N, C-alpha and C positions, 0 to 999 in steps of 0.2 A: 535523298539524305537530310538528316537533320544538321548543323554546324554545331561545330566543339563548343558553343558557347551553348546550347540549348539540351548536349550531352550531361544527363545527371544520373549519377555511381549514385547510390543509399546501398550501405551498408549497416546490418541486421533490420532484422523486417518484426520487428517487437511494436509495440503498440507505438514509439515515435518514427519507428521507420519504415511502418508501411501506412501508416498517414501522412506522409513527409511524398513517400511514393505517389499513392493516391494522388494525394493532391496537387502534386507537383505533373501529373497525367493530363490532370482536370482542366489542368493550366496549360496545356500543347506542350508541355518537355516529354525529351526521348528517355523516356526512364528503364533503367538497371537498377534490377532489387538482389541483392546476397547474401543468401540463409542458409544455416545448418538443416535446418528443417526441411520437409518437402513442400511448404503452406507456408506462409506469411503467418506471424504472431508473438513467435517470439516467448521470452522465460512465461511473460505473463499469462496466455492463453495454453502452452504447452504446461509446462511445470507449476505455476503461479497463481495468479486473480481468480482464473476460472477454475480450474478444476479445488483451487481450495476451500471458492465457494459452495460450488456443490457437492463437497464432504459438510460442509457445516451448514447446508438444508438440510441435508441428511440428520447432522449432531440436534437441530433444532427441530423435527420432528418428534425425535428419540426423546429430548428433555419435553416437549408440550404432553409427549401422552401420558408422560412419567406424574409433569405437576399438573395433568386436569384433572388428577382423585383430588387435588385442594377447593377444587369447584365441585366435586361428586359425579363425577366420570371416572368410571376406573376401566381401561383394558388389561389385558393378559400381558405378561411377560413378552415385548416384541424378541421377533429372530432375526438377526441380522446372517445375511446371506452374503458374505465380503466379496463371494465372488460375482454378485452384479451390483451388488456397490459401488466395485470397479469398474465394470463394465458402463454403468452408466453412467457416471461418472467419466472413461472418457472420450462416451459416444458423445459426451456437451464438447466436449476436446476439440473432437472431430466433426462437427455439428458446424462451430464456429471458423479453427481455420478452414476446412474443405472451403466454405464458403470464400474466404478471408481471396482461396486461392483464385476460387471461379469468378470474383472480382476483380484481378489483377490480370487475368485472362484480360477479361469487356472491357479494361482500361488497354489495351497490348503496353502492358508492360514487360519486360523481358526479365524474367523471371530466374534467378539459375542458385543452383541449392549449390550450396559449396563455399568455402573460405575467400576474402581477398583481403591480398597483401599491395599496398601500395608501394610501387616503383621511384614514383617523384610526384611530381603534385599535380601533376595530370594524366597519368596512369598508373594501372593497377591490374596485377598476376591472380585472376581467377583461377582459382585451384577447385576443380567439379566435382562431387561425391563422388562420379559416377570413374572419375579419376583421368578426365581430360582437363586441361588447361587452355587458359587465352589470356590475351593480354588485350585490354581495355582503357577506350580512351576518352577523360569526359572532360567537360568546361566545368564541371563543379562533383565534390564530392560533397554527400552528409557521413557523418560519423554514428549510427546507434545498434552500439554496440551491447550495451546493457554491461548488467553487473553477473557475478555468481554467489552463493556463500562464502562465508568463512568458514575454516577450520580450527581447533585447536590445535596449537600446533605439538602435544604430549596424549594427542587422543589417538588411540589405535587402531589402527587398518582392523578393523572389522563391519561385521553385517550387524550389529546389536549397535551400530552409532547412528543416526539416522540425521540426512540434513532437509533443510526443509523445498527441497523434490524429492527425496527416498521417504518420504514421510506419508507422504502422496500417494505412493502406491498400496499402502495401506497393508501391506502382504500379512500382519495377522493383529493382533489384539495385544500386547503384552500386559502380564497382571500389574507387573511398576516399571513406570515412565517417568524418567527422568527428563525435563523442560531446562536447556541452561539460553537464560536469557528470555527476561521479562518482557521485551516489545512485541510489537501486536505479528508476527507474524510464530513468535512462540506459543503466544496464549491463543493464538485462532487454531492450531493445528494440537494445541495440547487440549483446546475446546471439545474437538474431536473426536478423540481419543478417552476425553471422560465418557461421555455421553455412549458412547462403544462397550463401556464397559473396565478402559485403564483406572488405577489406582494410581493421580498426579500428580508428581512433586518441580517445584517449577523454582528456581534461584535464581539470583539475580545481584549484581556489584551493591547496584547502587542505591538507595534508601526507600525507590516505593519503584512499582511496575510502571508501564506506560512514561518512558523516559519523551520529553518534548510536549507530554497533553500537564493539561493542570491540572494539580494536587485533586481538587474535590472531585474532578471526572472520574482518573484512576480507582477512585475512595469508591466509587459507586458499583466500579466491574469489582476491585478487592476485595467489598465486604459480600456479592455473591458470592465468590470463587472462591472465595475462606472457606464456604457453608458446602464446598464440593469440592474441590481438590485435596490430596493428601495432605499438603503442606505447601508452605510457600517460603525460601528464606528469603528474606531482603537482605541489605549490604554484607552477603557471604559470596566468598567468592570459590571456583571448582580448582583444587590445586594438583588432584591425580584421577586417573581415568584407566582403571585397569583392566584387561576383560579377562575372566577366571570361568573354572568348571560350569559356574552354575550361572554367569552371565558378566555382570560391570560393576565392577567397586570403584567406588568415591568417593573420595574428600573434600567433606567443605574447611571455610577458614573465613568462622565468624567477624566480626570489626574490631572482639577483646583481642581475637587470633587464637581462639581455642580450636581446634584442629575434629572434629568428628567422624568417619564414612560409613557409610550405606552402601546395601548391592540393589541395582535394579534389573530389570532384564534390558532394558533398551532405555537407548539415552538419544533426545535429539538436540544437535547442538545451532540456536537459532541466535548469531549473538554477533550478527550484522552481514552487512555483503562489502564486496570488495569490486570495484569496477573490472572489467573488461578488455583490456586493449596490449594483453597479448599477440602479439603474430600478424599484429595490422603494417607494421611498417612504417611506422610514426618518427622514425628514427631518419626515413628517404623522404622529409617533408621539410614543412615551416614549424609543425605542431610543437608546443610547447603545452608540459602538464603541470600541477600543482605537488607541491611535496606528499597530499595524497593522494596524486593517481588521478586524479579529476584532470580531463585537457581542458585550458585553457577558451575561456571565449565573451563576446561579450556581449551586451545589449540584444544583437541579431542573431544568436548565436554561430558568430562565427569564430572561425579559429584567426591564430597568430601563423596561418599562413593564410591567403587573404583566397584561395579557391577554395577551402576545407571551411566543414557547418562540424559539430557535434549536438548532438541531443540529447536527452535522455540520462540515463541514472551517471555517465561517464561527465557530463554538463556539471558536476552540483548534486548537491541534496535542492529539495526532497530527491528521495527515489522514488517517485509514484509517476503509474502510464498513464495518467492524464492530465502530466503534467511536459509526459514527453511529450503526446501528443497535439500539444500545443504550439514547445517548444518545432517542433515540425513545418508546422503550418509558418510560427514565425520564418526560419530558415528559409524556406521556400520561396514565401515573398518578400524575403530580402533577395535571394539569390535572381530572382528576375526585376533587382532595380526597386520594389516598391520602398515608400517609408514607413517602416516598422520598427518593432523592440518588443524584447520580452518583458514585461514589466507591470507585473501581476499584482495583484494589491491581497487576493484571497485565492490562493491554492487550499481549498479543498483535503485533509485527511480523515480518513477511514477507520476503524478498527473493528470488525464485522465480529467480533465475539457477541457474547451474550450478558450483559447488553453491550451493546452496539457505539462505541464512542463517537463521537464526529466534530472539527472546528472547523475554523478559517481562518485568515486574517492575522492579527496582534493578538498571542494570548493572554490572561491576567497575568503573568509570570516572566510575560516579555514585558508588557506596559508595566509593573512595578517595578521589576533591572531598568527602565530607564526611564525612572521617575516621571511617569503620565500622570499628568492629571485624571484618573479615569473610574468609571464608578461601574461596577461588575454589577448588574441586572440579573437579579435569580432568580426561576418563578420551577417550585417544587413540583414535583409531575402526582404528588401525592394530594397535590387539591385539583390533580386533570381529570374530569372524570371519562373518561377512556383511556387514558392510564389504570384507571380501577376496573373497568370494565376487561381489560385488558388483561387485570391480575398480576399487572406489572407498575405498580407504581413508586421501584426507587428511583426516576429517573430526575433529569436535571437539564433544565435548557437557564442557558447564561449569558447575556450578552456585556460585551466588555464597548464603553461610552463615555466618551469624551465630555468630561461633564463641562467643560463652557460650551463647546459648538451641539452639546447634544448628537453628535454628528455618531456612528456604528461602526467600531475598528478592528470587533470582532461578534464571531457568534461560538457557541460552541454548547455542543448537547451528549448527553450519558442517557442511553437507553435504548432500550424497542427503537428497533427503525430511523434512528438519529440517523444514519447513511444516509435516508431517501429523503430528510427533509433539509439535512445541510445545505443544500443545493439554496437553497431559499436567503438564509443569510451569507451565504458567495453572491448572487444578488445584491441583496444591500452593502455590502462592503465594496465592492464596484462600484456600484453608483450613488458610494459616498451617501447611502440613506442617513436620514436619522431616526430618533427616538419616538419621536413625532409618528414617521411616514410606518413607520410599523403600526406602531400605535391605533393607528385611525384605517389604514387596514382589514378588512371584515374578513377574518378566516371564520373558516365551516365548522361546527357546529353538531356531534364532540369529536373534535382529534385532536390528535400531538400535536398539529401543527398549531393550535391556539398558545401552548405555550410558551412560544416566538411573542407574540400579540401583548397574552397578557405580562412576563418577562418587561416588557418592553412598556405596560401600564404600570407597572412596577417600579420603574425608573422615576416616576411622576406623584406615587404613593397611590397610584388608582387603580391596582390590579382587582379587580373584580373576588377572586375565592381566595385569595392571602392579600390580609390587613398588613401592611407595613408602610405606615405611613414617611409619607416624605421628613428627613430631619431637618429643620430651620433655623 
């Protein structure tokens, strides 16, 4: 039987939790993994990243078919079988989560479907979904319970009001859909419903969409969706949301204080996410939280309770699956006594809209706010042969470069396939590459990846496909 120190309890089986559990099992620990779903996967696989990307793929097919007319290819009006779309999306989820279930068994992980509540810093009560209960002792625990959508306090309880979970079910295609929140989740789901036939209105309190992204990147997306969506209301907030016999009546207030009302068939509320710590029994431990509800952790992801660690959304921003997975591995190594810390220079962020937006490392906005001496070396995709052959020349590649040392501090992309290309930027930032490194690396032609090389060349005023001499 494993010693108490070798017994690990992981609460939450999302990308952070199952990555930690699998890694710990591979390293010889006795692992119990607890989650409310029948298989590992968490919000990301069951109700987030994976199903939304499946639907975005369907949306891309519809968009490509429509825009093919511009290059001389016409298709008849597509017919959408919502039942089959849902079935296909669900099959993707079941295949991946089922696979994780098998991997869990292969690693001899004790997977329990249910919920865990701390009794103290070394034991927890496990309430099983089938009704049973047990007390589990552990040497260490990792909390990875993720987050859930925030609701508007004045929103009525109505089937016409969607969140990021219910919107993925696509029960029907509303004629008019309002998306409250111009962040990545709202814009991704809005893109799906637009492609399937809804007239989309987006309302955002801030002066621009995609808070966190540089304005020149978000403008690439904004320019495209302005021609697609019915309306985009910036600097505007929702002050009232009421259900009527015809649908939902919504009141908007702009920055001048003018209030107007409009009716919609459905409303998608996408204003952020809140960490899930309710019912964990943290009060029975030494774990502490911040004012925003995040669990306090150090660089090892260790909480203020020495035997308990926290990873993923509950450990702080950014709320990204790949960040959680990496934190999970760091926590496991720390528990095993390895010298390790979570200190990434570049956590990539990807918005899977059309076009995609991706960035990593230092953004230009952050650099300017820090008064850093940087150069933003840009390459417009209008000068990319590959982008033009794809009929998508609206993109942009940008490198944030330390002017003195020529080191690459950040990379940003806007355009089709940006999410696939940002990994090169992550490697460049993490490996402390300089502009000359990217400039000298031979990139295949014709590809979109060439734009990274040419952006580096533009820093020296030597880009082949744009004329932008370096200022003396």
